[in-house]
C-alpha positions as MATLAB code, in Angstrom:
seq = 'XXXXXXXXXXXXXXXXXXXXXXXXXXXXXXXXXXXXXXXXXXXXXXXXXXXXXXXXXXXXXXXXXXXXXXXXXXXXXXXXXXXXXXXXXXXXXXXXXXXXXXXXXXXXXXXXXXXXXXXXXXXXXXXXXXXXXXXXXXXXXXXXXXXXXXXXXXXXXXXXXXXXXXXXXXXXXXXXXXXXXXXXXXXXXXXXXXXXXXXXXXXXXXXXXXXXXXXXXXXXXXX';
ca = [
      -4.543   23.828   11.158;
      -3.639   23.062    7.546;
      -0.047   24.155    8.201;
       0.176   21.499   10.914;
      -1.252   18.952    8.496;
       1.372   19.819    5.860;
       4.157   19.594    8.422;
       2.944   16.193    9.601;
       2.748   14.880    6.054;
       6.244   16.139    5.169;
       7.738   14.656    8.325;
       6.218   11.260    7.534;
       7.473   11.315    3.950;
      10.988   12.328    5.004;
      11.000    9.648    7.714;
       9.872    7.104    5.129;
      12.665    8.102    2.753;
      15.287    7.785    5.488;
      13.953    4.437    6.708;
      13.691    3.001    3.205;
      17.189    4.203    2.382;
      18.627    2.508    5.454;
      16.768   -0.753    4.805;
      17.901   -0.893    1.171;
      21.357    0.626    0.917;
      22.861   -0.492    4.233;
      22.456   -4.223    3.436;
      23.523   -3.522   -0.159;
      26.757   -2.048    1.154;
      26.639    0.839   -1.334;
      24.505    3.735   -2.463;
      25.343    2.916   -6.098;
      22.452    0.504   -6.455;
      20.399    1.628   -9.430;
      17.371   -0.560   -8.693;
      17.283    0.742   -5.128;
      17.186    4.340   -6.364;
      14.587    3.449   -8.983;
      12.251    2.127   -6.306;
      12.851    5.182   -4.113;
      11.975    7.506   -7.001;
       8.811    5.753   -8.193;
       7.639    5.335   -4.597;
       8.242    8.743   -3.051;
       7.840   11.169   -5.966;
       4.208   10.100   -6.642;
       3.617    9.930   -2.865;
       4.780   13.536   -2.480;
       2.668   14.742   -5.408;
      -0.394   12.847   -4.167;
       0.105   14.330   -0.715;
       0.209   17.862   -2.154;
      -2.940   17.215   -4.192;
      -4.822   15.919   -1.141;
      -3.537   18.831    0.971;
      -5.039   21.388   -1.408;
      -8.092   19.466   -2.666;
      -9.024   17.028    0.123;
      -7.323   17.868    3.432;
      -9.741   15.690    5.417;
      -8.758   12.684    3.311;
      -5.065   13.434    3.862;
      -5.679   13.743    7.589;
      -7.422   10.373    7.695;
      -4.637    8.754    5.630;
      -2.069    9.997    8.139;
      -3.967    8.376   10.979;
      -2.262    5.027   11.520;
      -3.190    3.829   15.007;
      -5.376    0.743   14.922;
      -7.583    0.003   17.919;
      -8.544   -3.574   17.051;
      -6.179   -6.304   18.218;
      -6.561   -8.317   15.004;
      -5.530   -5.346   12.897;
      -2.593   -4.584   15.165;
      -1.374   -8.102   14.384;
      -1.828   -7.443   10.650;
       0.321   -4.307   10.925;
       3.023   -6.180   12.839;
       3.154   -9.004   10.305;
       3.224   -6.555    7.402;
       6.021   -4.551    8.995;
       8.077   -7.702    9.561;
       7.472   -8.775    5.960;
       8.718   -5.443    4.593;
      11.714   -5.433    6.914;
      12.870   -8.886    5.831;
      12.072   -8.366    2.125;
      13.992   -5.083    1.795;
      17.004   -6.290    3.769;
      17.153   -9.482    1.714;
      16.912   -7.445   -1.506;
      19.913   -5.388   -0.439;
      21.882   -8.469    0.506;
      20.902  -10.095   -2.786;
      22.418   -7.148   -4.648;
      25.574   -7.183   -2.529;
      26.254  -10.887   -2.895;
      24.609  -11.527   -6.279;
      22.589  -14.511   -5.100;
      19.881  -14.497   -7.787;
      19.486  -11.986  -10.604;
      16.643  -11.716  -13.085;
      16.644  -10.235  -16.604;
      16.798   -6.453  -16.645;
      13.439   -6.369  -18.426;
      11.793   -7.736  -15.247;
      12.944   -4.631  -13.374;
      11.247   -2.320  -15.865;
       8.119   -4.475  -16.030;
       7.953   -4.278  -12.237;
       8.333   -0.484  -12.407;
       5.486   -0.187  -14.936;
       3.196   -2.431  -12.845;
       4.098   -0.402   -9.734;
       3.180    2.917  -11.400;
      -0.034    1.467  -12.838;
      -0.967    0.215   -9.359;
      -0.196    3.682   -7.977;
      -2.630    5.167  -10.501;
      -5.214    2.590   -9.457;
      -4.661    3.544   -5.832;
      -5.114    7.206   -6.712;
      -8.408    6.468   -8.453;
      -9.626    4.625   -5.355;
      -8.775    7.661   -3.220;
     -10.701    9.882   -5.650;
     -13.765    7.651   -5.555;
     -13.925    7.063   -1.800;
     -13.500   10.057    0.489;
     -13.920    7.858    3.578;
     -10.722    5.876    3.116;
      -8.365    5.796    6.078;
      -5.462    3.596    7.115;
      -7.457    2.176   10.021;
     -10.650    0.145   10.034;
     -13.415    2.477   11.141;
     -16.822    3.833   10.145;
     -17.028    7.618   10.278;
     -20.040    9.867   10.876;
     -22.054   10.301    7.708;
     -20.228    7.532    5.876;
     -22.148    5.811    3.085;
     -21.462    2.783    0.911;
     -19.543    3.550   -2.291;
     -20.706    1.154   -5.021;
     -19.690    2.879   -8.259;
     -16.493    2.946  -10.313;
     -13.925    0.442   -9.109;
     -16.203   -0.359   -6.167;
     -18.715   -1.654   -8.701;
     -16.163   -4.331   -9.702;
     -14.646   -5.469   -6.401;
     -15.407   -4.530   -2.811;
     -11.829   -3.630   -1.855;
     -10.049   -2.061   -4.837;
      -7.598   -0.304   -2.528;
      -6.254   -3.671   -1.408;
      -6.106   -4.842   -5.029;
      -3.825   -1.869   -5.672;
      -1.657   -2.592   -2.632;
      -1.184   -6.235   -3.646;
       0.092   -5.088   -7.045;
       2.274   -2.425   -5.432;
       3.872   -4.719   -2.921;
       4.461   -7.632   -5.298;
       6.027   -5.356   -7.905;
       8.502   -3.812   -5.430;
      10.854   -6.835   -5.282;
      10.752   -7.083   -9.074;
      11.944   -3.473   -9.284;
      14.720   -4.421   -6.842;
      15.612   -7.474   -8.968;
      15.167   -9.797   -5.997;
      13.304  -13.047   -6.612;
      13.797  -14.097   -2.990;
      12.127  -10.898   -1.779;
       9.235  -11.534   -4.190;
       8.506  -14.846   -2.466;
       8.772  -13.126    0.920;
       6.251  -10.506   -0.220;
       3.775  -13.239   -1.123;
       3.120  -13.400    2.621;
       1.094  -10.212    2.091;
      -1.702  -12.222    0.465;
      -2.775  -14.136    3.610;
      -2.145  -10.988    5.658;
      -4.518   -8.892    3.534;
      -7.108  -11.696    3.435;
      -7.145  -11.615    7.241;
      -7.565   -7.833    7.234;
     -10.374   -7.890    4.667;
     -12.367  -10.498    6.581;
     -12.093   -8.540    9.804;
     -12.907   -5.255    8.036;
     -16.034   -6.695    6.488;
     -17.252   -7.873    9.880;
     -16.936   -4.290   11.135;
     -18.583   -2.775    8.051;
     -21.523   -5.208    8.135;
     -22.148   -4.277   11.754;
     -21.585   -0.522   11.610;
     -22.137    0.671    8.018;
     -25.732    0.832    6.803;
     -26.261   -0.864    3.453;
     -23.005   -2.815    3.451;
     -24.709   -6.213    3.684;
     -26.752   -5.411    0.561;
     -23.572   -4.165   -1.148;
     -21.875   -7.523   -0.434;
     -24.772   -9.309   -2.080;
     -24.521   -7.038   -5.131;
     -20.715   -7.128   -5.553;
     -19.566  -10.724   -5.128;
     -15.788  -10.381   -5.345;
     -13.578   -8.852   -2.682;
     -10.167   -8.456   -4.312;
      -9.973   -9.917   -7.827;
     -12.893  -10.352  -10.264;
     -13.925  -13.988  -10.796;
     -11.290  -15.209   -8.304;
     -12.009  -13.924   -4.745;
];
């Protein structure tokens, strides 16, 4: 059973590497794009290591993270919009490199890489704190409200991490245009959070009280 889980995880990572490579380097017209390789490395090396850690320490969590089929129509729309956003942003980043439309100082690339890795660490901490996390909106048997650690600061720290991850990606790629495209993720994730909280209030015992205790969803003192 675990062998099948490892195979599934490896297939998804390899497929992600191939897809990302096509989306970045084909529009760029070359594989000699340093920023493109930098993003590939800081994205997939930690992903591979995190996958191995979950495989040995928390296989159920890895299994739930690999589950990607949403059943709710609203969330299917969120996935479609997010996929379109990534598609356009990465293609534009490659074209930006090929044609030199807008370039930013090299320091921005490294700042983006540092923010990306910090956000990855934040994401990892969220996974450690909440064993019920999955890529779909659902309430599982025996699930309880997590209200400690990062969940004692905001209600959706995983989405805080993804906002930082996604907005830092175009900085790593040195594409200001792609950064503005990625800003579309903010209304997309707001839509997902509102729908998710409706489900959790209905199906997860104690979530309404948790909302009253922790006021902010994504960013402290802002929202």
